[in-house]
DRENMIPA-134051 format. One record per residue (C-alpha): x, y, z; residue number from 1. Coordinates in pm, 1 decimal. Layout:
         xx         yy         zz   seq
          X          Y          Z   NUM
...
END
This chain:
         xx         yy         zz   seq
   -11977.9     8750.5     2942.1     1
   -11851.5     8734.1     3301.6     2
   -11817.8     8355.7     3271.2     3
   -11597.1     8385.7     2963.1     4
   -11393.7     8657.7     3130.4     5
   -11345.0     8427.6     3430.1     6
   -11232.5     8141.2     3204.2     7
   -10971.5     8351.0     3025.5     8
   -10857.1     8505.7     3353.2     9
   -10814.9     8154.9     3490.5    10
   -10602.7     8056.8     3189.4    11
   -10397.3     8371.7     3241.1    12
   -10343.6     8300.6     3610.8    13
   -10263.8     7930.7     3582.1    14
   -10036.9     7996.0     3284.0    15
    -9856.4     8278.1     3463.1    16
    -9814.7     8071.2     3779.4    17
    -9676.8     7779.5     3576.6    18
    -9429.9     8012.7     3402.9    19
    -9302.9     8148.3     3733.9    20
    -9283.4     7799.2     3884.7    21
    -9082.8     7658.0     3593.8    22
    -8844.4     7954.8     3592.5    23
    -8806.8     7920.9     3968.7    24
    -8719.1     7552.6     3933.8    25
    -8473.8     7617.7     3651.6    26
    -8298.7     7905.2     3829.4    27
    -8289.4     7793.0     4193.2    28
    -8436.9     7449.9     4265.9    29
    -8249.5     7227.0     4021.4    30
    -7873.0     7194.7     3994.1    31
    -7680.0     7411.2     3750.8    32
    -7348.9     7345.0     3580.1    33
    -7111.8     7635.2     3651.3    34
    -7383.0     7892.5     3590.0    35
    -7546.2     7715.0     3298.7    36
    -7876.5     7528.8     3307.8    37
    -7843.5     7157.7     3368.5    38
    -8000.8     6887.3     3157.0    39
    -8289.3     6859.5     3404.0    40
    -8356.3     7233.2     3372.8    41
    -8339.3     7226.2     2994.7    42
    -8616.2     6963.5     2992.8    43
    -8852.1     7222.0     3142.2    44
    -8810.6     7465.0     2853.0    45
    -9083.0     7302.7     2643.5    46
    -9325.8     7316.9     2937.2    47
    -9222.9     7679.8     2991.2    48
    -9298.5     7758.4     2628.1    49
    -9649.7     7606.3     2648.1    50
    -9721.8     7772.2     2982.9    51
    -9615.8     8117.5     2862.2    52
    -9824.1     8081.7     2545.4    53
   -10124.6     7986.6     2761.3    54
   -10055.7     8288.4     2980.1    55
   -10039.7     8524.1     2682.0    56
   -10353.9     8386.9     2514.2    57
   -10545.7     8395.8     2842.2    58
   -10443.7     8757.8     2895.8    59
   -10550.0     8854.9     2543.0    60
   -10889.4     8697.2     2607.6    61
   -10907.7     8883.8     2938.9    62
   -10844.8     9210.2     2753.8    63
   -11132.1     9151.3     2513.2    64
   -11390.2     9032.6     2765.5    65
   -11290.0     9288.7     3026.9    66
   -11347.8     9559.5     2767.2    67
   -11684.6     9407.2     2675.1    68
   -11784.5     9398.9     3044.2    69
   -11680.3     9759.6     3097.9    70
   -11872.2     9876.9     2790.4    71
   -12169.6     9652.2     2862.2    72
   -12157.6     9547.0     2497.5    73
   -12116.2     9223.0     2307.1    74
   -11792.7     9048.3     2212.8    75
   -11820.0     9183.9     1857.0    76
   -11807.2     9545.5     1980.2    77
   -11503.9     9474.9     2200.7    78
   -11299.2     9331.2     1912.6    79
   -11362.3     9632.5     1691.5    80
   -11008.5     9751.0     1601.7    81
   -11074.3    10115.8     1690.2    82
   -11236.6    10038.1     2024.7    83
   -10975.0     9778.2     2116.4    84
   -10686.0    10004.5     2016.2    85
   -10824.0    10286.3     2231.4    86
   -10851.6    10054.5     2531.8    87
   -10495.5     9919.2     2513.7    88
   -10331.7    10253.7     2432.2    89
   -10530.8    10513.8     2626.7    90
   -10675.7    10329.8     2930.1    91
   -10433.5    10232.9     3207.3    92
   -10593.8     9894.1     3273.6    93
   -10574.5     9807.6     2905.0    94
   -10209.0     9914.9     2891.8    95
   -10117.9     9697.9     3191.3    96
   -10301.6     9396.4     3050.5    97
   -10128.3     9444.5     2715.3    98
    -9794.0     9459.7     2895.5    99
    -9875.9     9132.0     3071.3   100
    -9965.9     8967.4     2739.3   101
    -9645.1     9094.1     2577.2   102
    -9439.8     8953.2     2866.1   103
    -9608.7     8616.0     2810.2   104
    -9529.4     8620.5     2438.6   105
    -9171.1     8730.4     2508.6   106
    -9115.2     8441.8     2750.5   107
    -9259.9     8201.7     2493.3   108
    -9024.4     8341.7     2228.2   109
    -8705.5     8302.7     2434.2   110
    -8798.4     7991.7     2636.2   111
    -8623.6     7740.0     2409.1   112
    -8308.5     7953.6     2396.2   113
    -8246.7     7976.8     2770.1   114
    -7900.2     7855.1     2864.7   115
    -7775.8     8055.6     3164.8   116
    -7900.3     8086.1     3521.4   117
    -7866.2     8465.2     3540.5   118
    -8076.1     8507.2     3226.1   119
    -8339.9     8277.6     3376.0   120
    -8344.5     8484.0     3696.9   121
    -8392.5     8803.7     3494.5   122
    -8679.6     8638.4     3306.3   123
    -8834.2     8530.7     3638.9   124
    -8828.2     8889.1     3767.7   125
    -8980.9     9017.8     3443.8   126
    -9255.8     8753.1     3460.7   127
    -9346.6     8850.9     3817.7   128
    -9367.6     9217.3     3714.7   129
    -9589.1     9127.0     3419.4   130
    -9817.0     8913.2     3636.2   131
    -9878.3     9182.2     3899.7   132
    -9897.5     9484.7     3668.4   133
   -10279.3     9476.0     3614.8   134
   -10335.6     9453.6     3991.9   135
   -10261.5     9823.6     4022.1   136
   -10584.1     9888.9     3831.3   137
   -10789.0     9607.4     3988.3   138
   -11097.8     9636.7     4211.1   139
   -10863.6     9699.5     4504.6   140
   -10743.6    10016.5     4336.2   141
   -11092.8    10163.3     4347.6   142
   -11154.5    10096.5     4715.7   143
   -11038.8    10275.2     5026.5   144
   -10705.1    10212.6     5198.2   145
   -10548.7    10239.8     4854.3   146
   -10187.5    10154.6     4941.7   147
   -10289.2     9883.3     5185.3   148
   -10536.6     9713.4     4949.1   149
   -10319.4     9721.1     4636.6   150
    -9993.8     9638.5     4814.0   151
   -10140.1     9344.5     5004.6   152
   -10295.2     9206.7     4684.5   153
    -9962.5     9233.7     4499.2   154
    -9785.5     9047.6     4779.7   155
   -10067.1     8791.5     4782.6   156
   -10034.0     8720.5     4409.2   157
    -9651.2     8709.3     4413.9   158
    -9644.9     8468.9     4708.6   159
    -9922.9     8261.6     4552.3   160
    -9738.8     8242.7     4220.5   161
    -9421.9     8116.4     4391.5   162
    -9619.6     7863.3     4596.3   163
    -9861.3     7737.2     4329.9   164
    -9609.2     7767.5     4048.6   165
    -9349.0     7583.1     4253.4   166
    -9589.8     7297.1     4323.5   167
    -9675.4     7274.3     3952.0   168
    -9305.6     7263.6     3865.8   169
    -9234.8     6995.1     4127.0   170
    -9529.1     6794.0     3990.8   171
    -9390.7     6792.0     3633.9   172
    -9031.1     6714.1     3734.8   173
    -8884.2     6373.3     3672.7   174
    -8900.1     6163.5     3992.0   175
    -8518.9     6148.4     3995.4   176
    -8495.7     6529.3     4012.4   177
    -8739.6     6578.5     4301.2   178
    -8496.4     6481.6     4579.6   179
    -8276.1     6769.9     4464.1   180
    -8548.0     7035.0     4422.6   181
    -8796.6     6960.7     4702.0   182
    -8585.5     7043.9     5012.4   183
    -8504.6     7392.0     4883.1   184
    -8861.9     7453.6     4765.6   185
    -8995.9     7342.3     5103.6   186
    -8831.4     7640.7     5272.9   187
    -8961.1     7884.0     5010.5   188
    -9310.7     7731.2     5026.5   189
    -9331.0     7787.3     5403.4   190
    -9258.4     8159.2     5370.1   191
    -9490.8     8185.2     5069.6   192
    -9777.4     8030.1     5266.4   193
    -9726.0     8276.9     5550.5   194
    -9724.5     8567.3     5302.6   195
   -10039.2     8437.3     5127.8   196
   -10234.9     8405.1     5452.4   197
   -10124.1     8737.7     5602.2   198
   -10163.6     8942.4     5282.7   199
   -10501.4     8782.6     5203.2   200
   -10629.9     8862.7     5551.2   201
   -10511.5     9222.7     5531.6   202
   -10663.2     9270.3     5187.5   203
   -11000.7     9132.6     5296.3   204
   -11001.0     9347.1     5609.2   205
   -10920.8     9662.3     5414.9   206
   -11188.3     9612.5     5146.7   207
   -11483.3     9402.2     5258.0   208
   -11802.8     9501.0     5435.3   209
   -11815.3     9212.8     5681.2   210
   -12153.0     9322.3     5817.9   211
   -12327.7     9276.3     5481.5   212
   -12109.0     9033.7     5283.8   213
   -12172.2     8703.6     5459.2   214
   -12477.7     8602.2     5254.7   215
   -12337.2     8687.6     4911.6   216
   -12190.3     8453.2     4652.6   217
   -11863.7     8643.1     4684.2   218
   -11845.8     8553.7     5053.9   219
   -11920.8     8185.8     4987.3   220
   -11636.8     8168.2     4733.3   221
   -11402.1     8340.5     4980.1   222
   -11495.7     8087.7     5251.1   223
   -11442.4     7796.3     5010.5   224
   -11103.8     7937.7     4911.9   225
   -11007.6     7967.3     5279.1   226
   -11100.2     7601.6     5332.5   227
   -10889.3     7496.7     5034.5   228
   -10600.3     7703.6     5167.4   229
   -10623.6     7520.8     5500.8   230
   -10620.8     7189.4     5311.8   231
   -10311.1     7299.7     5120.5   232
   -10137.3     7405.9     5440.9   233
   -10212.6     7061.6     5587.4   234
   -10068.4     6896.6     5276.2   235
    -9761.5     7114.8     5317.2   236
    -9732.0     6993.8     5675.8   237
    -9739.9     6633.5     5550.0   238
    -9465.8     6719.6     5300.0   239
    -9237.6     6863.8     5568.4   240
    -9307.9     6568.1     5796.9   241
    -9211.3     6330.8     5516.3   242
    -8897.6     6532.2     5433.4   243
    -8789.4     6533.6     5798.1   244
    -8730.2     6157.5     5769.1   245
    -8427.0     6199.4     5548.4   246
    -8324.1     5836.4     5552.7   247
    -8667.6     5694.7     5464.7   248
    -8850.3     5946.6     5245.8   249
    -9146.6     5793.2     5065.5   250
    -9101.8     5952.1     4721.0   251
    -9387.1     5754.3     4563.0   252
    -9626.9     5875.0     4830.2   253
    -9480.7     6222.6     4786.8   254
    -9561.7     6211.6     4414.5   255
    -9924.5     6113.7     4481.0   256
    -9954.4     6390.7     4740.0   257
    -9808.2     6642.9     4497.0   258
   -10068.2     6541.2     4236.9   259
   -10350.4     6590.2     4490.2   260
   -10200.8     6924.0     4596.1   261
   -10185.4     7037.6     4232.4   262
   -10553.9     6953.6     4179.1   263
   -10656.6     7146.8     4490.8   264
   -10444.7     7441.8     4383.6   265
   -10599.4     7445.4     4035.6   266
   -10945.3     7464.5     4193.5   267
   -10829.0     7740.3     4429.7   268
   -10685.8     7939.0     4138.8   269
   -11016.6     7902.5     3953.9   270
   -11194.0     8050.5     4256.2   271
   -10942.2     8332.3     4264.9   272
   -11009.2     8402.2     3897.6   273
   -11382.7     8428.8     3971.2   274
   -11319.8     8662.7     4265.3   275
   -11095.9     8887.7     4055.4   276
   -11369.0     8913.5     3790.8   277
   -11635.1     9033.1     4036.3   278
   -11657.2     9340.9     4254.7   279
   -11634.1     9269.3     4627.0   280
   -11890.3     9412.9     4874.0   281
   -11694.0     9720.9     4983.4   282
   -11727.7     9896.0     5315.0   283
   -11957.8    10196.5     5274.0   284
   -11739.4    10417.9     5488.3   285
   -11445.1    10353.4     5259.8   286
   -11603.2    10497.0     4944.2   287
   -11713.0    10839.0     5067.4   288
   -11636.3    11091.1     4794.9   289
   -11324.4    11294.5     4843.7   290
   -11121.5    11467.4     4572.4   291
   -10796.3    11333.8     4720.1   292
   -10943.6    10984.9     4759.8   293
   -11036.7    10985.2     4392.4   294
   -10694.9    11106.7     4274.7   295
   -10446.3    10975.3     4531.5   296
   -10647.2    10694.9     4692.4   297
   -10607.8    10859.1     5035.3   298
   -10854.0    11094.1     5211.8   299
   -10726.2    11446.7     5265.4   300
   -10543.4    11455.1     5600.1   301
   -10573.6    11750.8     5839.5   302
   -10321.1    12033.2     5826.6   303
    -9971.8    11901.3     5903.1   304
    -9828.9    11948.1     6251.0   305
    -9523.3    11796.7     6413.6   306
    -9731.2    11539.7     6601.0   307
    -9930.6    11442.2     6291.6   308
    -9617.2    11402.7     6082.7   309
    -9447.2    11193.5     6350.8   310
    -9740.9    10971.8     6446.3   311
    -9963.1    10943.3     6137.2   312
    -9939.5    10617.3     5945.6   313
   -10085.3    10534.4     5604.3   314
    -9947.3    10187.4     5528.9   315
    -9809.1    10118.4     5183.5   316
    -9835.6     9740.3     5206.1   317
    -9611.3     9668.2     4908.3   318
    -9324.8     9880.5     5038.6   319
    -9376.6     9736.4     5387.7   320
    -9360.2     9387.0     5237.6   321
    -9030.7     9471.1     5065.9   322
    -8886.9     9612.3     5388.6   323
    -9006.3     9317.0     5598.9   324
    -8846.3     9076.1     5350.3   325
    -8519.9     9272.5     5360.2   326
    -8518.3     9276.2     5741.8   327
    -8596.2     8903.7     5761.5   328
    -8312.6     8819.8     5520.9   329
    -8065.5     9046.5     5704.2   330
    -8154.3     8900.2     6044.6   331
    -8132.7     8550.6     5899.3   332
    -7785.0     8627.4     5769.7   333
    -7666.8     8761.4     6106.2   334
    -7808.2     8457.0     6285.2   335
    -7632.1     8221.4     6042.1   336
    -7299.9     8394.9     6113.7   337
    -7362.3     8388.6     6489.4   338
    -7442.9     8016.9     6492.9   339
    -7129.0     7955.4     6290.3   340
    -6921.5     8134.4     6552.6   341
    -6841.3     8435.7     6333.7   342
    -6901.0     8795.2     6433.0   343
    -7089.0     9064.3     6244.1   344
    -7025.2     9428.0     6347.2   345
    -7312.1     9562.4     6557.5   346
    -7269.4     9901.8     6395.4   347
    -7364.0     9759.9     6056.7   348
    -7683.4     9607.6     6197.3   349
    -7775.1     9937.0     6364.7   350
    -7706.2    10121.3     6039.5   351
    -7938.8     9883.9     5854.5   352
    -8214.6     9920.4     6115.3   353
    -8198.7    10301.1     6101.5   354
    -8209.0    10297.8     5721.1   355
    -8513.5    10068.4     5712.2   356
    -8689.8    10288.2     5969.3   357
    -8616.1    10597.9     5761.1   358
    -8753.2    10432.4     5445.7   359
    -9071.6    10328.2     5625.0   360
    -9119.1    10679.6     5764.4   361
    -9069.3    10832.5     5419.0   362
    -9316.6    10596.6     5249.0   363
    -9578.5    10484.7     5502.1   364
    -9524.6    10715.5     5797.7   365
    -9655.4    11067.5     5843.3   366
    -9397.0    11203.4     5602.4   367
    -9501.5    10951.4     5337.5   368
    -9866.4    11050.1     5389.1   369
    -9811.6    11424.1     5349.2   370
    -9570.6    11365.8     5058.7   371
    -9882.3    11285.8     4852.9   372
   -10036.2    11626.8     4928.7   373
    -9756.0    11886.3     4925.3   374
    -9444.3    11919.4     4711.8   375
    -9233.7    12034.4     5008.3   376
    -9304.6    11712.6     5200.3   377
    -9252.0    11512.0     4883.5   378
    -8904.9    11665.1     4858.2   379
    -8824.2    11578.7     5220.8   380
    -8930.3    11222.1     5150.4   381
    -8719.7    11223.3     4833.3   382
    -8410.9    11341.2     5022.9   383
    -8452.1    11074.4     5290.1   384
    -8497.0    10800.1     5030.3   385
    -8224.0    10924.1     4797.1   386
    -7966.7    11075.0     5032.2   387
    -7999.2    10956.3     5392.3   388
    -8135.7    10600.3     5388.0   389
    -7891.9    10483.1     5113.8   390
    -7593.9    10575.9     5331.7   391
    -7729.6    10351.2     5606.7   392
    -7793.6    10067.9     5360.8   393
    -7445.6    10096.3     5207.9   394
    -7272.5    10104.6     5547.7   395
    -7465.3     9794.5     5657.1   396
    -7288.4     9591.3     5384.5   397
    -7582.2     9367.6     5281.3   398
    -7398.3     9212.8     4983.8   399
    -7104.3     9113.8     5202.9   400
    -7344.4     8956.6     5451.8   401
    -7520.1     8770.3     5170.9   402
    -7195.0     8639.3     5023.8   403
    -7092.2     8508.6     5365.4   404
    -7421.0     8332.5     5440.6   405
    -7597.7     8230.3     5118.7   406
    -7589.5     7858.6     5034.5   407
    -7312.2     7745.0     4806.7   408
    -7335.9     7483.0     4536.6   409
    -7482.3     7145.7     4634.2   410
    -7204.3     6975.3     4441.4   411
    -6870.3     7070.9     4293.1   412
    -7024.7     7167.5     3958.6   413
    -7306.6     7391.3     4085.5   414
    -7249.5     7764.5     4113.0   415
    -7535.7     7799.1     4361.6   416
    -7716.2     8105.3     4492.0   417
    -7399.6     8256.1     4637.6   418
    -7208.2     8196.5     4316.7   419
    -7486.5     8356.1     4111.8   420
    -7475.8     8667.2     4329.0   421
    -7097.6     8679.6     4299.7   422
    -7121.7     8643.5     3921.6   423
    -7375.3     8928.1     3912.4   424
    -7149.9     9151.6     4123.7   425
    -6865.7     9101.7     3876.3   426
    -7075.2     9100.8     3559.9   427
    -7036.7     9349.0     3274.5   428
    -7366.0     9507.9     3380.5   429
    -7230.1     9573.2     3729.9   430
    -6905.9     9709.9     3585.3   431
    -7107.7     9953.4     3373.0   432
    -7334.1    10078.6     3652.5   433
    -7050.7    10117.5     3904.2   434
    -6869.0    10353.1     3670.6   435
    -6858.0    10677.7     3874.3   436
    -6985.9    10885.2     3580.6   437
    -7279.3    10649.2     3524.6   438
    -7365.2    10648.9     3895.0   439
    -7348.0    11029.3     3900.0   440
    -7566.3    11058.3     3590.0   441
    -7833.6    10835.6     3744.7   442
    -7807.8    11004.3     4083.9   443
    -7823.4    11369.4     3976.1   444
    -7909.8    11359.0     3607.7   445
    -8237.7    11182.1     3675.7   446
    -8348.9    11479.7     3887.8   447
    -8375.4    11698.1     3578.9   448
    -8532.5    11418.3     3372.1   449
    -8798.3    11366.2     3637.6   450
    -8884.9    11710.3     3769.8   451
    -8842.9    11924.3     3460.3   452
    -9040.6    11704.8     3222.9   453
    -9395.3    11569.9     3215.9   454
    -9286.5    11256.0     3398.1   455
    -9333.3    11400.8     3744.7   456
    -9697.4    11495.7     3695.2   457
    -9773.6    11162.5     3528.9   458
    -9603.1    10953.9     3796.2   459
    -9775.0    11139.1     4080.3   460
   -10113.8    11036.8     3940.5   461
   -10078.9    10663.3     4011.1   462
    -9970.8    10416.1     4274.1   463
    -9726.4    10263.9     4026.1   464
    -9575.1    10607.5     3972.0   465
    -9523.0    10663.4     4344.1   466
    -9370.7    10318.4     4381.1   467
    -9141.0    10377.3     4083.6   468
    -9019.2    10709.3     4223.5   469
    -8960.2    10568.1     4572.2   470
    -8762.0    10272.3     4439.3   471
    -8571.2    10488.3     4191.5   472
    -8466.7    10740.6     4456.6   473
    -8357.5    10461.4     4689.4   474
    -8169.5    10250.5     4433.7   475
    -8002.7    10551.8     4269.8   476
    -7880.3    10666.8     4610.9   477
    -7757.1    10319.7     4704.6   478
    -7565.7    10290.3     4375.0   479
    -7403.3    10633.8     4412.0   480
    -7293.5    10594.9     4773.5   481
    -7183.9    10236.2     4708.1   482
    -6939.3    10368.3     4449.2   483
    -6818.8    10645.0     4683.6   484
    -6813.1    10496.8     5035.6   485
    -6925.0    10138.9     4980.8   486
    -6805.1     9849.7     5197.3   487
    -6944.6     9578.0     4973.3   488
    -6732.6     9434.9     4689.5   489
    -6709.9     9659.8     4384.9   490
    -6618.9     9523.5     4040.2   491
    -6397.5     9827.8     3979.7   492
    -6158.1    10007.3     4214.5   493
    -6230.1    10380.2     4209.5   494
    -5934.9    10600.2     4320.7   495
    -6007.0    10829.3     4614.6   496
    -5924.3    11138.4     4411.3   497
    -6187.5    11040.9     4153.0   498
    -6442.4    10986.9     4430.9   499
    -6376.6    11334.6     4567.5   500
    -6411.8    11490.4     4222.3   501
    -6741.8    11303.6     4172.7   502
    -6869.2    11425.3     4511.6   503
    -6788.4    11787.2     4426.9   504
    -6960.6    11743.5     4092.4   505
    -7264.9    11594.6     4267.1   506
    -7279.4    11891.0     4507.3   507
    -7261.7    12137.8     4221.6   508
    -7525.6    11964.2     4009.7   509
    -7757.6    11921.4     4305.0   510
    -7719.5    12285.2     4401.4   511
    -7794.0    12392.2     4043.7   512
    -8105.4    12172.8     4038.8   513
    -8229.8    12317.3     4368.6   514
    -8171.7    12676.2     4258.0   515
    -8351.7    12607.1     3929.3   516
    -8643.6    12462.8     4124.5   517
    -8650.8    12761.2     4358.5   518
    -8656.6    12994.3     4057.5   519
    -8951.9    12833.2     3879.8   520
    -9245.2    13052.4     3790.4   521
    -9482.4    12770.1     3690.7   522
    -9595.5    12449.7     3857.4   523
    -9420.0    12131.8     3747.7   524
    -9672.0    11877.9     3878.1   525
    -9910.6    11890.5     3583.0   526
   -10196.8    12000.0     3807.0   527
   -10171.0    11706.1     4046.6   528
   -10153.9    11895.5     4376.3   529
   -10424.4    12138.9     4268.3   530
   -10657.9    11847.3     4191.2   531
   -10632.1    11729.5     4552.8   532
   -10793.6    12053.1     4675.5   533
   -10615.5    12046.0     5011.4   534
   -10770.4    12326.9     5222.2   535
   -10449.9    12386.2     5417.4   536
   -10231.5    12433.9     5106.5   537
   -10324.2    12748.4     4915.2   538
   -10000.2    12872.3     4752.3   539
    -9872.6    12579.5     4546.5   540
    -9591.9    12775.8     4379.0   541
    -9452.8    12892.6     4713.7   542
    -9465.1    12533.7     4839.2   543
    -9281.1    12419.1     4526.5   544
    -9006.4    12675.9     4583.0   545
    -8988.6    12570.7     4946.9   546
    -8933.3    12215.6     4823.6   547
    -8638.4    12339.6     4616.7   548
    -8476.3    12503.2     4918.6   549
    -8536.6    12190.3     5127.4   550
    -8375.5    11980.9     4855.8   551
    -8069.4    12206.8     4858.5   552
    -8030.3    12197.3     5236.5   553
    -8096.6    11826.9     5284.1   554
    -7900.2    11723.9     4976.7   555
    -7571.8    11897.5     5053.6   556
    -7525.2    11766.7     5408.4   557
    -7513.6    11392.3     5321.5   558
    -7274.9    11462.4     5034.9   559
    -7047.6    11661.6     5268.7   560
    -7051.7    11372.0     5515.3   561
    -6960.6    11135.6     5232.8   562
    -6678.0    11373.3     5136.0   563
    -6539.8    11365.7     5490.9   564
    -6570.6    10987.1     5500.7   565
    -6381.8    10961.4     5169.2   566
    -6096.1    11178.6     5301.9   567
    -6073.3    10962.3     5615.1   568
    -6077.5    10644.6     5406.0   569
    -5802.2    10785.4     5184.5   570
    -5579.7    10866.2     5483.7   571
    -5641.0    10523.0     5636.8   572
    -5564.6    10344.5     5310.6   573
    -5237.4    10540.3     5273.4   574
    -5146.9    10456.3     5632.4   575
    -5218.7    10087.4     5575.8   576
    -5017.2    10091.6     5253.1   577
    -4721.9    10253.7     5430.7   578
    -4732.9     9994.5     5707.5   579
    -4752.7     9717.1     5448.9   580
    -4446.1     9848.7     5267.4   581
    -4253.6     9885.6     5595.0   582
    -4340.4     9528.8     5694.0   583
    -4225.5     9401.1     5355.0   584
    -3897.0     9590.5     5393.4   585
    -3839.9     9450.9     5742.2   586
    -3928.3     9100.2     5627.1   587
    -3688.8     9125.4     5332.0   588
    -3407.7     9255.4     5554.6   589
    -3461.6     8977.2     5808.5   590
    -3438.5     8718.4     5530.2   591
    -3120.8     8873.1     5392.5   592
    -3290.1     8982.0     5070.3   593
    -3184.1     9308.2     4900.3   594
    -3396.1     9611.7     4979.5   595
    -3428.7     9802.6     4650.9   596
    -3568.0    10115.8     4814.7   597
    -3288.9    10123.5     5075.5   598
    -3025.5    10067.2     4805.5   599
    -3166.6    10352.1     4600.1   600
    -3163.4    10586.9     4901.7   601
    -2804.7    10490.1     4977.2   602
    -2714.5    10562.2     4614.1   603
    -2861.7    10912.1     4643.0   604
    -2671.2    10969.8     4967.6   605
    -2343.9    10863.4     4802.5   606
    -2403.1    11108.8     4517.1   607
    -2467.4    11388.7     4761.9   608
    -2154.6    11301.5     4960.9   609
    -1946.7    11293.7     4640.1   610
    -2072.2    11640.9     4543.1   611
    -1978.0    11780.4     4883.5   612
    -1624.6    11635.0     4863.6   613
    -1551.1    11785.1     4523.3   614
    -1291.5    12070.5     4537.6   615
END
């Protein structure tokens, strides 16, 4: 049974990696024609269709044999409609696996219809989400260091899919297309390799019992996979060495090396499929029973104090990975501008650094830790993610930096990465979301949809739920403050008066939400905080009301600051407009051109003088 499960999991992995690699090549590696897929990209659609079908079928097989393994029953029991329906509708792992299979079938259905680069990018993002979804209920989810183990494994699989999938895509490309795709993939592959090695090391450290695991089959497979990874890194070194000789690249030798690399990667993926189908030898100290460890994946921390909140750290590896990637890209952009001789305001860089630090503190720092155990700390974290950090992100102008530094088209016909971002900024979707009313509805309206429905209790129960809330708070705040005080390009120009009205509306709605929360007489968490059995938190309702008051206090101040900033911006814009008009008048007078405004004023003066001279 385990062998069959491993086979189907292997088909799922290799199919998913191939899907991501082909989409990556179509969207970024090959040339496009003014935002549309080129002929070379369109050739990959048939391979994409086969790969996605393999992915979906492999995932369906994984569902069946995973269920049979869990039940300890035969294949016939697992395919019973009632049993199977219960697994994919009521059990989280079954739901995530079904979602992955549906993503595979969806990609297969639309593969032959792909025409545009932006659509391909959206499909790539969806495929990555589908591939990593079951990881949140994998063996890592049941071990200690919950956020570290799951997050590092997600990063590991994403980086591996870009690396392995990219190699597969390069291998199936026509030889004439490789000179175009390989240089850009080489840069991505380097960063993917680093992410694979670092995340794999962290995941192994957080989960494995190194004192007892060395003589197990699991350990032997891990060692073999490490050896293959070293071989692949060496092959990558040979690739970069070959590419460095731009005038004499041996493309035939490159093709043979790519074939060998693909074979090694297929074997490595097979080993990874076996590892994912078997429980690792877990550290004994990491599985000690604790109510909070069972529910939240984190042992109950001691009673909060200032020092514990400031210095505690429970790493959420996935969020840290996102932040590290954002910092690396921002620094890269600043360095590109500096080398080019351009200047980037230091204040924007400082604003970005402070925002990233605030996000890390609210998710992995002491505040992020205690946000899992008390509603009041959860609300502080929410306010930092939704109100404070977004202002820093918006004022750091990341889109402007990206537009100034991203690579442009490699020929006159290609839109390129920069052009794709610019097209997205001015797309109909961006126009819709930057509507002030839409931004306000997402920013404040989602508070009521989240906290006064069953969603809050359900989301608090899982790592995915916490991640969704953190990202939602952050993105909703960034969207709102981008519309109000944003520096980056906006597809619509919002008048200052409208911005002020929206800010007052946001203050009122937020105040109403906070008062409603302070007035609650029942718990809104669906029993989550009570299930943690924290000894230092006895009155959950009082803590919930405290969270409402904290939300009111912390929510109003950033909005007031945004209101002041909007007034200042309005005055400055009026001053600039006045100066512009005066300069135009002076320029017209110097050139002997008629000044319509001056003529009109003189006309009014003549009328007034005529009225005074009348008897």
